KOLVEX-598988 format. One record per atom (N, C-alpha, C, O): residue in one letter; atom name; x, y, z. Coordinates in nm, 2 decimals. Layout:
<tormis>
+------+------+--------+--------+--------+
! resn ! name !      u !      v !      w !
+------+------+--------+--------+--------+
!    A !   CA !      X !      Y !      Z !
...
+------+------+--------+--------+--------+
</tormis>
This chain:
<tormis>
+------+------+--------+--------+--------+
! resn ! name !      u !      v !      w !
+------+------+--------+--------+--------+
!    M !    N !   0.08 !  -0.12 !   0.00 !
!    M !   CA !   0.00 !   0.00 !   0.00 !
!    M !    C !   0.09 !   0.12 !   0.00 !
!    M !    O !   0.19 !   0.13 !   0.07 !
!    H !    N !   0.05 !   0.22 !  -0.08 !
!    H !   CA !   0.12 !   0.35 !  -0.08 !
!    H !    C !   0.06 !   0.45 !   0.02 !
!    H !    O !  -0.06 !   0.47 !   0.01 !
!    V !    N !   0.14 !   0.51 !   0.11 !
!    V !   CA !   0.08 !   0.59 !   0.21 !
!    V !    C !   0.16 !   0.73 !   0.20 !
!    V !    O !   0.28 !   0.73 !   0.20 !
!    T !    N !   0.08 !   0.84 !   0.21 !
!    T !   CA !   0.14 !   0.97 !   0.22 !
!    T !    C !   0.13 !   1.01 !   0.36 !
!    T !    O !   0.02 !   1.01 !   0.42 !
!    V !    N !   0.24 !   1.06 !   0.42 !
!    V !   CA !   0.24 !   1.10 !   0.56 !
!    V !    C !   0.28 !   1.25 !   0.56 !
!    V !    O !   0.39 !   1.29 !   0.53 !
!    E !    N !   0.18 !   1.33 !   0.60 !
!    E !   CA !   0.21 !   1.48 !   0.61 !
!    E !    C !   0.23 !   1.51 !   0.76 !
!    E !    O !   0.15 !   1.50 !   0.84 !
!    V !    N !   0.35 !   1.56 !   0.79 !
!    V !   CA !   0.39 !   1.61 !   0.92 !
!    V !    C !   0.35 !   1.76 !   0.91 !
!    V !    O !   0.42 !   1.84 !   0.85 !
!    V !    N !   0.24 !   1.80 !   0.97 !
!    V !   CA !   0.19 !   1.93 !   0.96 !
!    V !    C !   0.29 !   2.04 !   1.00 !
!    V !    O !   0.35 !   2.03 !   1.11 !
!    G !    N !   0.31 !   2.14 !   0.91 !
!    G !   CA !   0.41 !   2.24 !   0.94 !
!    G !    C !   0.55 !   2.20 !   0.91 !
!    G !    O !   0.65 !   2.27 !   0.94 !
!    D !    N !   0.57 !   2.08 !   0.85 !
!    D !   CA !   0.70 !   2.03 !   0.82 !
!    D !    C !   0.70 !   1.97 !   0.68 !
!    D !    O !   0.66 !   2.03 !   0.58 !
!    D !    N !   0.74 !   1.84 !   0.67 !
!    D !   CA !   0.75 !   1.77 !   0.54 !
!    D !    C !   0.64 !   1.68 !   0.51 !
!    D !    O !   0.56 !   1.64 !   0.60 !
!    T !    N !   0.63 !   1.63 !   0.39 !
!    T !   CA !   0.54 !   1.53 !   0.35 !
!    T !    C !   0.63 !   1.41 !   0.30 !
!    T !    O !   0.72 !   1.43 !   0.22 !
!    H !    N !   0.60 !   1.29 !   0.34 !
!    H !   CA !   0.67 !   1.17 !   0.31 !
!    H !    C !   0.58 !   1.07 !   0.24 !
!    H !    O !   0.46 !   1.07 !   0.27 !
!    E !    N !   0.64 !   0.99 !   0.15 !
!    E !   CA !   0.56 !   0.89 !   0.09 !
!    E !    C !   0.63 !   0.75 !   0.11 !
!    E !    O !   0.75 !   0.74 !   0.09 !
!    F !    N !   0.55 !   0.65 !   0.14 !
!    F !   CA !   0.61 !   0.52 !   0.17 !
!    F !    C !   0.52 !   0.41 !   0.11 !
!    F !    O !   0.40 !   0.43 !   0.09 !
!    D !    N !   0.58 !   0.30 !   0.07 !
!    D !   CA !   0.51 !   0.18 !   0.04 !
!    D !    C !   0.53 !   0.09 !   0.16 !
!    D !    O !   0.64 !   0.05 !   0.19 !
!    V !    N !   0.41 !   0.05 !   0.21 !
!    V !   CA !   0.42 !  -0.04 !   0.33 !
!    V !    C !   0.32 !  -0.15 !   0.32 !
!    V !    O !   0.23 !  -0.15 !   0.24 !
!    S !    N !   0.35 !  -0.26 !   0.40 !
!    S !   CA !   0.25 !  -0.37 !   0.41 !
!    S !    C !   0.26 !  -0.41 !   0.56 !
!    S !    O !   0.37 !  -0.42 !   0.61 !
!    D !    N !   0.14 !  -0.44 !   0.61 !
!    D !   CA !   0.13 !  -0.48 !   0.75 !
!    D !    C !   0.20 !  -0.39 !   0.85 !
!    D !    O !   0.26 !  -0.43 !   0.95 !
!    A !    N !   0.19 !  -0.26 !   0.82 !
!    A !   CA !   0.25 !  -0.16 !   0.91 !
!    A !    C !   0.15 !  -0.10 !   1.00 !
!    A !    O !   0.03 !  -0.10 !   0.98 !
!    T !    N !   0.20 !  -0.05 !   1.12 !
!    T !   CA !   0.11 !   0.02 !   1.21 !
!    T !    C !   0.15 !   0.17 !   1.20 !
!    T !    O !   0.24 !   0.21 !   1.13 !
!    Y !    N !   0.07 !   0.26 !   1.26 !
!    Y !   CA !   0.09 !   0.40 !   1.25 !
!    Y !    C !   0.22 !   0.43 !   1.33 !
!    Y !    O !   0.29 !   0.52 !   1.29 !
!    A !    N !   0.26 !   0.35 !   1.43 !
!    A !   CA !   0.39 !   0.37 !   1.50 !
!    A !    C !   0.50 !   0.34 !   1.40 !
!    A !    O !   0.61 !   0.41 !   1.41 !
!    D !    N !   0.49 !   0.24 !   1.31 !
!    D !   CA !   0.59 !   0.22 !   1.21 !
!    D !    C !   0.61 !   0.34 !   1.12 !
!    D !    O !   0.72 !   0.37 !   1.09 !
!    L !    N !   0.50 !   0.40 !   1.08 !
!    L !   CA !   0.51 !   0.52 !   1.00 !
!    L !    C !   0.59 !   0.63 !   1.08 !
!    L !    O !   0.67 !   0.70 !   1.02 !
!    L !    N !   0.55 !   0.65 !   1.20 !
!    L !   CA !   0.62 !   0.75 !   1.28 !
!    L !    C !   0.77 !   0.72 !   1.29 !
!    L !    O !   0.85 !   0.81 !   1.28 !
!    D !    N !   0.80 !   0.60 !   1.31 !
!    D !   CA !   0.95 !   0.56 !   1.31 !
!    D !    C !   1.02 !   0.60 !   1.18 !
!    D !    O !   1.13 !   0.64 !   1.19 !
!    R !    N !   0.95 !   0.58 !   1.07 !
!    R !   CA !   1.01 !   0.61 !   0.94 !
!    R !    C !   1.03 !   0.76 !   0.92 !
!    R !    O !   1.13 !   0.80 !   0.85 !
!    V !    N !   0.95 !   0.84 !   0.99 !
!    V !   CA !   0.97 !   0.99 !   0.97 !
!    V !    C !   1.05 !   1.04 !   1.09 !
!    V !    O !   1.07 !   1.16 !   1.10 !
!    G !    N !   1.09 !   0.96 !   1.18 !
!    G !   CA !   1.18 !   1.00 !   1.29 !
!    G !    C !   1.11 !   1.07 !   1.41 !
!    G !    O !   1.17 !   1.15 !   1.48 !
!    L !    N !   0.98 !   1.03 !   1.43 !
!    L !   CA !   0.91 !   1.09 !   1.54 !
!    L !    C !   0.86 !   0.99 !   1.64 !
!    L !    O !   0.85 !   0.87 !   1.61 !
!    S !    N !   0.85 !   1.03 !   1.77 !
!    S !   CA !   0.80 !   0.94 !   1.87 !
!    S !    C !   0.65 !   0.95 !   1.89 !
!    S !    O !   0.60 !   1.07 !   1.88 !
!    P !    N !   0.58 !   0.85 !   1.92 !
!    P !   CA !   0.44 !   0.86 !   1.95 !
!    P !    C !   0.41 !   0.95 !   2.07 !
!    P !    O !   0.29 !   0.99 !   2.08 !
!    H !    N !   0.51 !   0.97 !   2.15 !
!    H !   CA !   0.49 !   1.06 !   2.27 !
!    H !    C !   0.48 !   1.21 !   2.24 !
!    H !    O !   0.44 !   1.29 !   2.32 !
!    E !    N !   0.53 !   1.24 !   2.12 !
!    E !   CA !   0.53 !   1.38 !   2.08 !
!    E !    C !   0.43 !   1.43 !   1.97 !
!    E !    O !   0.43 !   1.54 !   1.93 !
!    V !    N !   0.35 !   1.33 !   1.93 !
!    V !   CA !   0.26 !   1.36 !   1.81 !
!    V !    C !   0.13 !   1.29 !   1.83 !
!    V !    O !   0.11 !   1.20 !   1.92 !
!    S !    N !   0.03 !   1.34 !   1.75 !
!    S !   CA !  -0.10 !   1.27 !   1.73 !
!    S !    C !  -0.11 !   1.23 !   1.59 !
!    S !    O !  -0.08 !   1.31 !   1.50 !
!    V !    N !  -0.15 !   1.11 !   1.56 !
!    V !   CA !  -0.17 !   1.06 !   1.42 !
!    V !    C !  -0.32 !   1.08 !   1.39 !
!    V !    O !  -0.40 !   1.03 !   1.47 !
!    M !    N !  -0.34 !   1.15 !   1.28 !
!    M !   CA !  -0.48 !   1.18 !   1.24 !
!    M !    C !  -0.52 !   1.11 !   1.11 !
!    M !    O !  -0.44 !   1.12 !   1.01 !
!    V !    N !  -0.63 !   1.05 !   1.10 !
!    V !   CA !  -0.69 !   1.00 !   0.98 !
!    V !    C !  -0.83 !   1.06 !   0.96 !
!    V !    O !  -0.91 !   1.04 !   1.05 !
!    D !    N !  -0.85 !   1.12 !   0.85 !
!    D !   CA !  -0.98 !   1.19 !   0.83 !
!    D !    C !  -1.02 !   1.28 !   0.94 !
!    D !    O !  -1.14 !   1.28 !   0.98 !
!    G !    N !  -0.93 !   1.35 !   1.00 !
!    G !   CA !  -0.95 !   1.45 !   1.10 !
!    G !    C !  -0.97 !   1.39 !   1.24 !
!    G !    O !  -1.01 !   1.46 !   1.33 !
!    R !    N !  -0.95 !   1.26 !   1.26 !
!    R !   CA !  -0.97 !   1.19 !   1.39 !
!    R !    C !  -0.84 !   1.12 !   1.43 !
!    R !    O !  -0.77 !   1.07 !   1.35 !
!    P !    N !  -0.81 !   1.13 !   1.56 !
!    P !   CA !  -0.69 !   1.06 !   1.61 !
!    P !    C !  -0.71 !   0.91 !   1.60 !
!    P !    O !  -0.82 !   0.86 !   1.62 !
!    V !    N !  -0.60 !   0.84 !   1.57 !
!    V !   CA !  -0.60 !   0.69 !   1.57 !
!    V !    C !  -0.49 !   0.64 !   1.66 !
!    V !    O !  -0.38 !   0.71 !   1.68 !
!    P !    N !  -0.51 !   0.53 !   1.72 !
!    P !   CA !  -0.40 !   0.47 !   1.81 !
!    P !    C !  -0.28 !   0.43 !   1.72 !
!    P !    O !  -0.29 !   0.38 !   1.61 !
!    E !    N !  -0.16 !   0.45 !   1.78 !
!    E !   CA !  -0.04 !   0.42 !   1.70 !
!    E !    C !  -0.02 !   0.27 !   1.68 !
!    E !    O !   0.05 !   0.24 !   1.58 !
!    D !    N !  -0.08 !   0.19 !   1.76 !
!    D !   CA !  -0.06 !   0.04 !   1.74 !
!    D !    C !  -0.17 !  -0.02 !   1.64 !
!    D !    O !  -0.17 !  -0.14 !   1.62 !
!    Q !    N !  -0.25 !   0.07 !   1.58 !
!    Q !   CA !  -0.35 !   0.02 !   1.49 !
!    Q !    C !  -0.28 !   0.00 !   1.35 !
!    Q !    O !  -0.20 !   0.08 !   1.31 !
!    P !    N !  -0.33 !  -0.10 !   1.27 !
!    P !   CA !  -0.27 !  -0.12 !   1.14 !
!    P !    C !  -0.31 !  -0.01 !   1.05 !
!    P !    O !  -0.42 !   0.05 !   1.06 !
!    V !    N !  -0.22 !   0.03 !   0.96 !
!    V !   CA !  -0.25 !   0.14 !   0.86 !
!    V !    C !  -0.35 !   0.08 !   0.75 !
!    V !    O !  -0.32 !  -0.02 !   0.69 !
!    E !    N !  -0.46 !   0.15 !   0.74 !
!    E !   CA !  -0.56 !   0.11 !   0.65 !
!    E !    C !  -0.61 !   0.22 !   0.56 !
!    E !    O !  -0.72 !   0.23 !   0.51 !
!    T !    N !  -0.52 !   0.32 !   0.54 !
!    T !   CA !  -0.56 !   0.44 !   0.46 !
!    T !    C !  -0.43 !   0.48 !   0.38 !
!    T !    O !  -0.32 !   0.44 !   0.41 !
!    D !    N !  -0.46 !   0.57 !   0.28 !
!    D !   CA !  -0.35 !   0.61 !   0.20 !
!    D !    C !  -0.30 !   0.75 !   0.23 !
!    D !    O !  -0.20 !   0.80 !   0.17 !
!    S !    N !  -0.36 !   0.82 !   0.33 !
!    S !   CA !  -0.32 !   0.95 !   0.37 !
!    S !    C !  -0.33 !   0.97 !   0.52 !
!    S !    O !  -0.43 !   0.94 !   0.58 !
!    V !    N !  -0.22 !   1.02 !   0.58 !
!    V !   CA !  -0.21 !   1.03 !   0.73 !
!    V !    C !  -0.16 !   1.17 !   0.75 !
!    V !    O !  -0.06 !   1.22 !   0.69 !
!    K !    N !  -0.21 !   1.24 !   0.86 !
!    K !   CA !  -0.15 !   1.37 !   0.90 !
!    K !    C !  -0.10 !   1.34 !   1.04 !
!    K !    O !  -0.16 !   1.27 !   1.13 !
!    V !    N !   0.02 !   1.40 !   1.07 !
!    V !   CA !   0.08 !   1.39 !   1.20 !
!    V !    C !   0.09 !   1.53 !   1.26 !
!    V !    O !   0.15 !   1.62 !   1.19 !
!    L !    N !   0.04 !   1.55 !   1.37 !
!    L !   CA !   0.04 !   1.68 !   1.44 !
!    L !    C !   0.14 !   1.67 !   1.56 !
!    L !    O !   0.13 !   1.58 !   1.65 !
!    R !    N !   0.23 !   1.76 !   1.56 !
!    R !   CA !   0.33 !   1.77 !   1.68 !
!    R !    C !   0.26 !   1.83 !   1.79 !
!    R !    O !   0.19 !   1.93 !   1.78 !
!    L !    N !   0.27 !   1.76 !   1.91 !
!    L !   CA !   0.21 !   1.81 !   2.03 !
!    L !    C !   0.30 !   1.91 !   2.10 !
!    L !    O !   0.25 !   2.01 !   2.17 !
!    I !    N !   0.43 !   1.89 !   2.09 !
!    I !   CA !   0.53 !   1.97 !   2.16 !
!    I !    C !   0.64 !   2.01 !   2.06 !
!    I !    O !   0.69 !   1.92 !   1.99 !
!    R !    N !   0.67 !   2.13 !   2.05 !
!    R !   CA !   0.78 !   2.17 !   1.96 !
!    R !    C !   0.87 !   2.27 !   2.03 !
!    R !    O !   0.82 !   2.37 !   2.09 !
!    G !    N !   1.00 !   2.25 !   2.03 !
!    G !   CA !   1.09 !   2.33 !   2.10 !
!    G !    C !   1.11 !   2.46 !   2.02 !
!    G !    O !   1.08 !   2.48 !   1.90 !
!    G !    N !   1.16 !   2.56 !   2.09 !
!    G !   CA !   1.18 !   2.69 !   2.03 !
!    G !    C !   1.30 !   2.76 !   2.10 !
!    G !    O !   1.36 !   2.71 !   2.19 !
!    Q !    N !   1.33 !   2.88 !   2.05 !
!    Q !   CA !   1.43 !   2.96 !   2.10 !
!    Q !    C !   1.38 !   3.07 !   2.20 !
!    Q !    O !   1.26 !   3.11 !   2.19 !
!    R !    N !   1.46 !   3.10 !   2.29 !
!    R !   CA !   1.42 !   3.21 !   2.39 !
!    R !    C !   1.48 !   3.34 !   2.35 !
!    R !    O !   1.46 !   3.44 !   2.42 !
+------+------+--------+--------+--------+
</tormis>
């Protein structure tokens, strides 16, 4: 399955996956499930759920900055 992963405010990535979970997608883009929410059709999904869609949005919950 071909999946597009949009990290909101950052990059968009495209992957070919099979039997992957949303946590696997996060690993591929270098993000931890503890710092993001994975959204499908505007709704959050559990990271351990199998990927069953071709488009995913990832929202960062915490982002560092400069003082």
